[in-house]
N, C-alpha and C positions, 0 to 999 in steps of 0.2 A: 841594582837600582837603589838609589839613596832615598830613604824614607823621609817623609815630611816630619817636622818637629811634632812630638807627641804621639807618633805612630810606633809600632813595634812589629816584629815578626813572631809568629807563633806556629808551632807544628800542630797538625790535626790531632795527634795523639793527646794533646792537652786541651783541645778546643771542641772536639766533637765526639759523639758516640756513634759507632757504626753498628746498625742492626742487620744481622743476616736474615735473608728471606727464608721462608719455609714453604713446603708443598701446600697447595691450596685445596687439595682434593677433599679433605674432611671439613672444610669451613665454607665451601662455596654455597651460595644461596642466591638465587636469581632476584629475590626481593631484599637482599642484605642491605644493611645500613651503610656499610663502608666499601670503598672501592678496593679491588685487588689489582696491584700493579706488577707488571713485568718490566723488563728493561725498555720496552717500546711504548708503554702506556697502560691504560686500564684494560684488563682482560676478563673481569668478572666482578661479582659482589660478594660480600661476606658480612656476618653479624659479629665477627671478631676482628681485632686489629693488633698489629705488632708495633706500629710507629705512630707517634702523635702528629697532629697537624703542625705545620711549620717545618717539617723535615724536607730534605731534598732527596729525590730518588736518583741514584747513579747506577747505570747498568754494570753488573758484575760480569756478564757474558753476553755477547751479541752486540746490541746497541750500547756502546759505552760512552759515547760523546754527546748525548742529548739529555742533559739533566732536566728533571721535572720537579716543579715546586708543588707540594701537596698542601692544600688549604684545609684538609680535613684528615682525621685519623684514617689509617689505611693498613692493609695487609700487603706485604711484598713477598713475591715468590723467590725461589733460590737463584734466579738470574739477575736479581736487583738488590742493591744495598739501600737501606734507609739511613741517611746521614742526618743525625739530630744534633744541633748546636748546643753548646752550654748556654746558660742564662745570660752570659755576658757577651754573646755574639748575636747580632740581629739575624733572625732566620733567613730573611730575604737577602741580606748582605752575603751570607754563605751561599745561597742559591746563585746570585749574580756572579760571585767568584767562580762557582762551578761552570757557569755558562761561558765565561771567558777563559777557563782553563782547558788545556788540550790533554785530555785523559789518554789519548792515543800514545803519548810519550811514555806512559807507564805500562803499555801493553807489551808483554814479552812472549806472547803466544805466536805460533807459526800458522795456526789455522783460524779458529774463531776468535775474534777480539775478546780479551779477558783482562780483568783487574783483580788484584788481591788486596785483602784488608791491610796487610803489612805495608804495601806500597802506598796505599791511600793515607795511612797514619803518618807517613813521613812527609806529606805535602806541607810546605811552608806557606803560610798565608799572611799577607800584610794586614795588620789590625790597627785601625784608627780608634780614637776614643769612641765610646758607645754612642754619644750624642751625634758625632760626625757620621757614624755608620747609619743612623736613622736618616740624616740629611742626604747622604749618598743614595740610599734606597729610594727616598722620596723623589730625588732628581732623576734617577734612572727610570723609575716608574713613569714620570711625566714625559720624559723624552721618548721612551719606548712606546708609550701610548700614542704619541703623535706619529711615530714611525709605523705603528700597527695600522693606523687609519690610512696612511699613504699606501702601505702594502696591500691593504684590503681593496683599495680602489684599483691598484694595478692588477690584482688577481681577478677582479670583476671584469676588467678590460680583456684579460686573457680568455676568460670564459665567454665573453661576448664575441671574441674573435673565433673561438671554436664553433659557436652557434652560427656565425656568419659564413664560415667555411662550409658547413653542412648545408646551409641555405643555397650557397652558390652551386655546390655539386648537385643538389636536388633540382634546382631550376634548370641547370644545364642539360640534364638527362631527361627532363620533361619538356624541353624546347621552349622554356619560358624566359630565357635571356634574349635580348634583342637580336644578337648576332646569329642565334641558332633557331629563331622562331619559325623559319620555313623548312626546317629539317624534319624528315619523317623517320621515325625509329621503328625497327621491328625486333622481336625477341628471338634470340638464337642461343643454342647451347654452347657452353664454354669450349667443349671439345671440337667445335667447328673452327676454332681459332688457336687453340693451344694443345700441345701434347703434354698431358699431365703424368708425372712420374715421381717415384720416391727414391730412397737410397737404402743402403744396408745399415743395420744398427751397429753401434760401437760396442766392442767387448774386449776383454783382456787379451784374447788371442791376436788381436790386431797389432799389438805391440811387437809381436814376433815377426811380422811381415817386413820384408826388406825395403819396400817402397813406402815412404812417408810423404804425405802431401797436406797442405793447409785445407781446412774445411770450415764451412759456416755452421754455427749452432743457433739454437733459438735465441740465445743471448745477443746474437749479432743482428737480428732482423726485427725492425720496428715498422711503424706506419710510415711508409714513403721515405725511409732512410735506413742506412746500415751503419752500425757501430762496429768499426774494425780495429778498435784499440787493442783488443786481445783476440788473436787468432791462434787456434790450436791446430796441431797436426794429427793425422790419423794414418795407420797402416792400411794399405789397400792392395787389391789384386789388379791386374791389368784390365780385366773385364769390368771391374767396378769403376775404374777411372773413366772408361768410355761412357758408362751409364750415368755417372754422377758429376761429371765435369760441367762446370757452369760456363755458359756462353753469354756475352753481352746481350742484354735484352730479355733474359730469362725473368719470369715473374715468380716471386718466391712467396710461399704461404707458410705461416707458423702453424704447425699441426695441433699443438696443445700447449697450454700455459697455466692451467689450473684457475684461470680467471676469465669470466664471461667477457670482460672488456678487452682482454688482450688476445683472445682466441682468433685465429685467422688474420693476424697482422700481415700486411702485404708490402713488398718493396720490390724494386727492380735491380737486378745485378747488371752493372755497367762495365764489368771487366776491371774493377778496382785492383785486383790482384791477379798475377799471372798463374794460370793453372790451379784454380781453386775448386774444391768439391763442396758438397753439402751433405749433412747428416740426415738420418731417416726422419727426424722430427721437423725437417724442412721439406715441403713438397714443392716441386718445380713445375712451372707451366712454360713450355717452350713455344714461342709464337711461330705460326706457319706463314706469316706475312699478310694475312687477311684482316688483321686488327692491330692497330697501333697499341703497343703495350702500355703506354701512358694513359691512353683512353680507357683501357680495361682497369688499370690501377685506380684511376679516379672514381670509376663506377663502384669498384669493390670497397672503396673508402667512404662512399656515400651512405646515407641511412638505408636506402633501398638495398644496396649491396651488403651492408652489415647485417641487415635483417635476414637476408637470405642465408648468409654464412651461419648466423646463430641458429636459424631454423634447422639447417641440415646437421649442425654440430651438436644440437641438444640430444639428450638421452633420457630414458625413463628414470635413471638413477640421479638425475639432476646435474650431472657433470657435462662439460662441453669438450668435445674432441673432434678433430677433423681426420679424414682419411682420403686417400686418392679417389676412391669411389664416390665419396660424398662431394668432393670438389667437382667431380665430373658431372654432377647433377645441376651445378649452378647455371643460371641463365643470364645472358648479357644483352643489353640493348645494342642493336647494330644499326649503323648508318654509313653512308658512303662519304660523309664529310666529317670524318673523325677529327682531323686537324683543326677544323673550325671550332669544334666543341672544346678541344684542348686549349686553343688560344683564348677562347672566351673565359674559360676557367682560370687559366694562369694569369691573365691580365688583372683579375680581381684578387687572386691569392697572393700575387707578388706584393700587392699593397698591404695585405694582412701580414705577410712575412716581415716587411719593414717595420710595421707598427709593433709586432711582437718582439722583434729584435730590440727596439727602443724600450719596451716594457721590461724585457729581461735584463737589459743594462741597468735600468733603474732599480730593479729588484736586487741586483748584485751590489749596487751602491748602498742600498738600504742595509744589506747584510754587513757590508764593510763599515758602515757608520755605526752599527750596533757594537761591533768589535772595538771601534775607536772610542766610543763612549765608555765601554767597560775598561779599556786600557787607561783612559784618563782617570776613571773612578779609583782604580787600585794603585794609581801612582799619586793620588792625592791632588789631582788637578781639576776635578769636576765641581767641587763645592769649596768654598773658603774654609780655612781652619779657624777655630775659635780658641784663643789662648786660655779661656776660662774652662774649657773641657778638661775632664780628668784624663791625664796621660794614659796611653794604652799600656805602658809598663805596669802601672798600678792595677789596671784591669787584669792583666795576665797573672800578676802576683795573687790577686784575689781568686782567679779561676784555679790556680795551682793549689791554693790553700783549701778551696772548697773541695777539690778532687781528693786531696790528701785526707781531709776530714771524712769524706764519704768512704774512702778505702779503709780508714781506721774503723768506722762504724761497721762495715761489712766484716772485717776481721773479728771484731768483738762479737757480732751476731753468730758467726761461724763457731767461735770459741764456746759461746753459751750453748749452742746446739750440740756440740761435741760433748760438753760436760753433762748435759741432760741425758744424752744417749748412753754415756758410760756410767751414769747414775750414781 
């Protein structure tokens, strides 16, 4: 990329100071003055800090591609770097550069995403005159503020759609939608309509079994949809295949997820893969033909259904987990006109789906527009250049001189300390 007149390129080793995080165990204080940051955000409070306000937090391990701008002094733990700019780099200019930079390109790990200080210090950053940096930051702030307002509205619409969906489900099973107002519901046990069963657990011995088959995990089952992008295989015996093979129409429950909101996610298997099994953390309900599986799914996703699941899943320890026996205690509303209930629900939810698709498209456009703004900013196309600004080359020379002077002072101080020690 050809830089605009008056701009220069500078390596991070000459522009920033990287502060390594430290364990927070001895500084944690619930009433602390300063936030404690991990790679994903604030995780506590402290009365001590390692980094000054105006630094950018970049994940060292785990979440490495979501920079955070710190408006106050903070303590960072060992999974997060504090990136502090020199006095000749606008702190928010550095932050916005980090937002537009793809740190994943520096990740050489094979498991958990990780960054090293050495790789960060080699980053080359376009440097405009300091006055232009301020103008760029001011312009990005203004544009992003407008985008944030639009995104907030879109997110509000998504939340309203979630509320409306729950209202539709509630009204349907209470007979309060016009199409189902004359339907009588009775309460029946889930085992009257579904054979509930589990599966064998995964262990290292299974890798030795000759028969390998694809299977569903917790990561594949969500509320009313299946994510089949990553399907793993498991070694099984012949008897296990018979017991855990999925048939189209099977109702799937997530047994446990460590989250109250995600426990008991339900979806329907429609035969998306040939001869697929399920693991033990997925509980299967096989319909016996007396209840439409979609009808059961919609009820289990309603507030009444969710409340039942959370009630049976709760424990005295505060954790939430399901089991075959707990699912067998669930009660379902039964009626003879289940398809009419389904049609009433889906005629309304289909409108929600179309609106939500439009919202998601606009959220994606907002994200793309942010990246476009940042690209223009760091190519010198967002704000006009001012020929009266001090060229960035002089800025970098001054930074280099300041660093050299600081290093010289440190050497002198160390020399004095050694002399005093040797007496």
